[in-house]
C-alpha positions in Angstrom: 78.2 88.2 93.2 81.8 89.3 93.2 82.6 92.9 92.2 85.9 94.8 91.9 87.0 98.2 91.0 89.8 100.8 90.8 90.2 104.5 91.4 90.2 106.8 88.4 90.7 110.5 88.2 88.2 112.1 90.6 86.1 108.9 90.6 85.8 105.2 90.8 85.4 102.4 88.2 83.4 99.3 89.3 83.2 96.0 87.5 80.7 93.2 87.9 80.6 89.9 86.0 78.8 91.4 83.0 79.1 95.2 83.2 81.5 98.0 84.1 80.5 101.4 85.4 82.4 104.6 86.2 81.3 107.6 88.3 83.4 110.8 88.1 82.9 114.1 90.0 82.9 116.8 87.3 84.2 120.3 87.9 80.5 121.4 88.2 80.1 119.1 91.2 77.8 116.7 89.4 78.5 113.0 89.3 79.0 111.8 85.7 78.1 108.1 85.3 79.2 105.9 82.4 78.4 102.2 82.1 78.7 99.5 79.4 78.3 95.8 79.1 81.5 93.8 79.7 82.2 90.3 78.5 85.5 88.7 79.4 87.3 86.8 76.7 87.7 84.0 79.3 84.0 83.1 78.7 84.7 82.3 75.1 87.2 79.5 75.6 87.9 76.9 78.3 91.6 77.3 77.6 91.5 80.9 78.8 89.8 79.8 82.0 92.7 77.5 83.0 94.5 78.4 86.2 97.3 80.9 85.8 96.3 81.6 82.2 93.0 83.1 83.4 94.9 85.3 85.8 97.1 86.9 83.1 94.1 87.3 80.8 92.1 89.0 83.5 95.0 91.2 84.3 95.3 92.2 80.7 91.6 93.0 80.5 91.8 95.0 83.6 94.7 97.1 82.3 93.0 97.8 79.0 89.7 98.8 80.7 91.6 100.7 83.3 93.5 102.8 80.7 90.3 103.6 78.9 88.6 104.6 82.2 91.5 106.8 83.3 91.4 108.6 79.9 87.7 109.2 80.1 87.8 110.2 83.8 90.7 112.6 83.2 88.9 114.4 80.5 85.7 114.6 82.6 87.6 115.8 85.6 89.6 118.4 83.6 86.6 119.7 81.7 86.3 120.4 78.0 88.7 123.3 78.0 91.6 121.2 79.4 90.7 117.9 77.7 93.8 115.8 76.7 94.3 115.0 73.1 94.7 111.4 71.9 98.4 112.1 71.2 99.0 113.3 74.7 97.2 110.3 76.1 99.3 107.9 73.9 102.5 109.6 74.9 101.6 109.3 78.6 100.8 105.6 78.3 104.0 105.0 76.4 106.1 106.9 78.9 104.5 105.0 81.7 105.3 101.6 80.2 108.9 102.6 79.5 109.3 103.9 83.0 107.9 100.7 84.4 110.4 98.5 82.5 113.3 100.8 83.4 112.4 101.0 87.2 111.2 97.6 87.9 113.0 95.3 85.5 116.2 97.0 84.2 117.2 98.9 87.3 117.1 96.0 89.7 119.2 93.8 87.3 121.8 96.5 86.8 121.8 97.4 90.5 122.5 93.8 91.5 125.3 93.5 89.0 126.7 96.8 90.3 126.7 95.4 93.9 128.6 92.4 92.6 131.2 94.7 91.0 131.4 96.8 94.2 132.4 93.7 96.1 135.0 92.6 93.7 133.3 90.4 91.1 130.1 88.9 89.7 127.4 87.3 91.8 127.3 83.8 90.3 124.9 82.2 92.7 121.5 82.5 91.0 119.4 82.4 94.2 121.5 85.1 95.8 121.4 87.3 92.7 117.7 87.1 92.4 117.2 87.7 96.2 119.2 90.9 96.0 117.4 91.9 92.8 114.1 91.2 94.4 114.9 93.3 97.4 116.0 96.2 95.2 112.8 95.9 93.1 110.6 96.1 96.3 112.7 99.0 97.6 112.2 100.9 94.3 108.5 100.2 94.4 108.2 101.5 98.0 110.3 104.6 97.3 108.2 105.3 94.2 104.9 105.1 96.1 106.2 107.3 99.0 107.8 109.8 96.5 104.8 110.4 94.3 102.5 110.7 97.3 104.8 113.3 98.9 105.0 115.5 95.9 101.5 115.3 94.4 98.2 116.4 95.9 96.4 114.8 92.9 97.9 111.4 93.8 96.7 111.8 97.4 93.2 112.4 96.1 93.5 109.5 93.7 94.5 107.3 96.7 91.5 108.6 98.7 89.2 107.5 95.9 91.0 104.1 96.1 90.0 104.0 99.7 86.5 104.9 98.8 86.3 102.1 96.3 87.4 99.6 99.0 84.9 100.9 101.5 82.0 100.8 99.0 82.7 97.2 98.1 83.0 96.3 101.8 79.6 97.8 102.5 78.1 95.8 99.6 79.8 92.5 100.7 78.3 93.0 104.2 74.9 93.3 102.6 74.3 96.8 103.9 72.7 99.7 102.2 75.0 101.6 99.9 75.1 105.0 101.8 78.3 106.8 103.0 77.5 106.5 106.7 77.8 102.7 106.5 81.4 103.1 105.3 82.7 105.6 107.8 83.9 103.0 110.4 85.5 100.7 107.8 89.2 100.7 107.1 90.5 101.3 103.5 92.1 97.9 102.9 90.7 95.0 100.9 92.1 91.5 100.5 91.7 91.6 96.7 93.4 94.9 96.2 95.7 95.5 93.3 98.4 96.8 95.6 98.5 93.4 97.4 98.6 91.8 93.9 101.7 93.8 93.0 103.4 92.8 96.2 102.7 89.1 95.5 104.1 89.6 92.0 107.3 91.1 93.4 107.8 88.3 95.9 106.9 85.5 93.4 109.3 87.0 90.9 112.2 86.4 93.2 111.4 82.6 93.1 110.5 82.4 89.4 113.4 84.5 88.1 115.8 82.3 90.1 115.1 79.6 87.5 116.3 81.8 84.6 120.0 81.9 85.5 122.5 84.7 85.6 123.3 85.9 82.1 124.0 89.2 80.3 121.9 92.0 81.7 120.0 92.7 78.4 119.1 89.0 78.1 118.0 88.9 81.8 115.7 91.9 81.3 114.1 90.4 78.2 113.7 87.0 79.9 111.9 88.7 82.8 109.5 90.5 80.5 108.7 87.1 78.9 108.1 85.4 82.2 106.1 88.2 83.8 102.7 86.8 82.5 103.4 83.5 84.4 104.3 85.4 87.6 101.1 87.6 87.2 99.0 84.5 86.7 100.3 82.8 89.8 99.8 86.0 91.9 96.2 86.2 90.6 95.5 82.6 91.7 96.9 83.4 95.1 94.9 86.5 95.7 91.7 84.8 94.6 92.4 81.8 96.8 93.3 84.0 99.8 90.0 86.0 99.4 88.0 82.7 99.5 89.8 81.5 102.6 90.4 84.8 104.4 88.8 83.5 107.6 91.7 81.0 108.0 94.3 82.3 110.5 97.2 81.1 108.3 95.8 83.0 105.3 95.4 86.1 107.4 99.1 85.9 108.2 100.1 85.5 104.5 98.0 88.4 103.3 98.9 90.8 106.2 101.9 92.3 104.4 99.7 93.2 101.4 97.1 94.8 103.6 99.8 96.9 105.3 101.2 98.0 102.0 97.8 99.4 101.1 98.3 102.0 103.7 100.6 103.7 101.1 98.1 103.5 98.2 94.9 104.4 100.0 93.8 107.4 102.0 90.7 108.0 104.2 88.1 109.3 101.8 85.5 112.0 102.4 81.8 111.1 102.3 81.4 112.7 98.8 84.2 110.4 97.5 82.4 107.4 99.0 79.2 108.7 97.4 80.9 108.6 94.0 82.2 105.1 94.5 78.8 103.9 95.6 77.1 105.5 92.6 79.4 103.5 90.3 78.7 100.3 92.2 74.9 100.9 92.3 74.9 101.4 88.5 76.5 98.0 87.7 74.3 96.2 90.3 71.2 97.7 88.7 72.4 96.6 85.3 73.0 93.1 86.5 69.5 92.9 88.0 68.0 94.2 84.8 69.9 91.7 82.8 68.8 88.9 85.1 65.1 89.9 84.7 65.4 89.9 80.9 67.1 86.5 81.0 64.4 85.1 83.3 61.7 86.5 81.0 63.3 84.9 77.9 63.6 81.6 79.7 60.0 81.6 80.7 58.9 82.3 77.1 60.9 79.3 75.9 59.3 77.1 78.6 55.8 78.2 77.8 
């Protein structure tokens, strides 16, 4: 059974095919565990399960669930006295979305046009324009990661929980007992990591955006926003394919850059962080087992 997850504030969210669970270390030191059923909309329609489409839908579901989990985990980690209001949470999400559009869509387009002006004219060649734009976008992404890590201790802890999430999943995938000691010798990378996914999106966007032409900067930004779902869907298909064929030497070469990039978004976690990640994973695994038992019992009654 495939499981995935993400770091949240002072904890880890884990997701199995039918459930999601989140474990967060509260200020008291106790581990707060939240879990609920999860049913992907891709199970409701064959259309949503088509390649590329399923990738974008899964990404959208992950973002929605991730935002909810981050909100819950932040309030648990801060405690009741410092709990964020709904208005503060909404403003934070809005600011984050605006910042993402400005940094990763508008800035690369304007920067590329600025380079053209600097060298005495416009860059008319579509391939060259998008290559420069792509390089600028990747550079901004790397600078952003390095910058926030350098100035924020909270981000370093967040990235350590990211490493704990990867280690917990690796222990599970190896069929070993979910205890921190089994994770100590494992590295913090994972072939299905969201960091690798973002890198694939950035690289694929260079190719896909090249088909859009070189127009006014505002139209170029809008066209990129419209096409992003296709790029995300293709990146999803690649990351799932690479995970299934990771033993292939060629695939290992292709995914190597993404694994190296994860060194910026993960940190070596402490045992208590791994304990939190494993608590979340154990919760969803138990719920999956319980659901299977109930399903088997219902099937047996129908047969009898």
